[in-house]
N, C-alpha and C positions, 0 to 999 in steps of 0.2 A: 355618819358613815363616810362621807367624802373626806371629812377632816381627818379621820383615822387613816384613810388611804394615802392622803397627801403627806401626813406626818411619817408614816411607815416608808413611803417611797423616798422622801428626803433623808430620813435616818439611814435607810438601807444604802442609799447612794454614798452618804458620808462614811459608812462603815467600810464599803468596798474600796474607797479611796484612801482612807486615813487610819483605820484602826485594825490591828491584827493582835489577837489575844496571845499573850505569853503564858498567863495562868488563868484558867477558867475552871474552877472546881467548887463543889459543894462543901460547906463547912459545918452545917448543922441542919437537922430536919426535925420538925415537930408535927405530929399528927394527933388530932383530938376529935373524938366523936361526942356529939351532944345528945344523940338519941340512939342508944344501943339496941333498941327494938327495931330500928330500921337499917342502921349501918354499924358494923363492928370491924375494928382494926385487929388483925392477928399479929402482924409485926410491921414496923415502920422504922428502918434504921439505915445509917450510912456505914459503909465498910471501906477502909483504905486498902486498895489492892496494890498501889505503888506510890511513890512520892508525888507523882503528878496526877494520879487518877483515884477518885473516890466514887464508889458506886452506891446507888440508892436502891434499896429493895423495900417494897411495900406490898402487903397482902391484906385485903379487906373483903368483906362480904356484904352485899346489899341483900337484906333479908326479905324484902317485898319488892315486886316490880315497880320501877320508877320510870315514869314517862314525862313528867313535868320537872325538868332539872334546869336550874340556873347556876352559873358559876360567876363569882365576882373575883376578878383578877386585879391585884394591886401590887405594885413594886415600891419598895421603900429603899432609901439609901442611908447608910450609917454615917451621920454627920452630927456629932454630939447627941447621940440618940438616933432613933429611926425617924426619918422624915419622908413623907410621901414624895415619889419621884415619877413624874410624867405619866405613868400608866395607872389608870383606874377605870376599868370597864366591867360591865355586867353583861354576860351573854346568855342566850337561850341555848343550852348545851345540846338538846335534842335537835334543834334546828341547825346548829353549827355542824353537827356530825353528818347531816344530810347535805348541806350546801357550802360549808366552809366560808361563811359570809364575813367573818370578822378578821381583819389582818393581824391584830395583836394576838388573838386566840390561836390563829394559824401558826404564828411563830412559836408560841408556848407549846402547842400540841405537836408541832414538828420536832421539838427537842426530844420528846419522850415517846412518840408514836411507835417507833420500831422496837421498843423495849416493853410494850404493854399489850394487854388484851382489850384495852379500852379503845377499840377502833371500829365499832359498829354503831348502828343507829339504835334508838330507843325501842323498846323498853330495856332497861338494865336491871339485871337480877343475878345473884350468885357471886362467885369470886371475881374480884377486880385485882389484877396483879400488875406490878411494875417490877421487873427483875433485871438487875445488872445495868441500870440506867446511869450513864455518866454524861457530863456536859461536853459537847463538841462545839468549839467556837465557830466553825464554818456553818453550822445550822442556825446560829443566833439571828443573823440578819439585821441586827440593830446595834448601833454604837453605844458603848457604855464607857464613861470615864472610869479610870482606875478607882476601885473602891470595893466596899463590902455592901451587898444588897440582900434584901429579903423579898422573895416572891411569895405572896400570900394568896392562897386559893380558898375561897369560902364556897361550900357546896350547899345549895338549897334544893330540897325536894318538896314539891307542892308549896312553894314559897315559905318553907320553914327551914331554918339553918339546921343542917344535919351533921356536918363535920368540916374541919379545917385541915389543910395540908400546907405547911409553911416550910419553905426551903431557903436557907441562907447560902449565899455563894460569894466567892471572891473573883473579881475580874481585874486583871492587870494587863494593861496595854503593852505591846512591844513596840516602843518608839523607834528602835533601830530599823525594824522591818517596814514600819509605816513611812519612815523617811525615805527608804530605798524605793518604795512604791511611788511616792510623790515625785521623786526626781526622774522616774522613767516616763 
């Protein structure tokens, strides 16, 4: 836990000093359910609304109350294929929704919280909606080198894999702005 806090603090400090995103947008999304008797996706797609903004809309239904939920968060970077990159954590989702204990999950949740109805404590049941979600670089709070990334979220209910949501995104640093910030 302390290791996560130190890493997030140092990376956040680095981001505020040196990195400003020029391009930060989603490029692909894949949603897959493994148990349609417990969770079903109705739609899961990206929509380009302008050259610089792509929105993610997802609608799914949890068919039975879920109170024991874990989420595995993993980030991959595209370098001659997808390679694991720094983040690989598994959180107790119900506990996180009560206490916000994990800094990595806090950053990921902060990106989509205002676009979703997934903002209450357990149990979860019924429609789970993410509508009009787009990436805001100011909410990221972590430095990323320029590149293509995949955020893989694996959702477990009662320790059984139920579904995956994988979002690919492009992050391009604005070195001109970051040089200006460093010189001040």
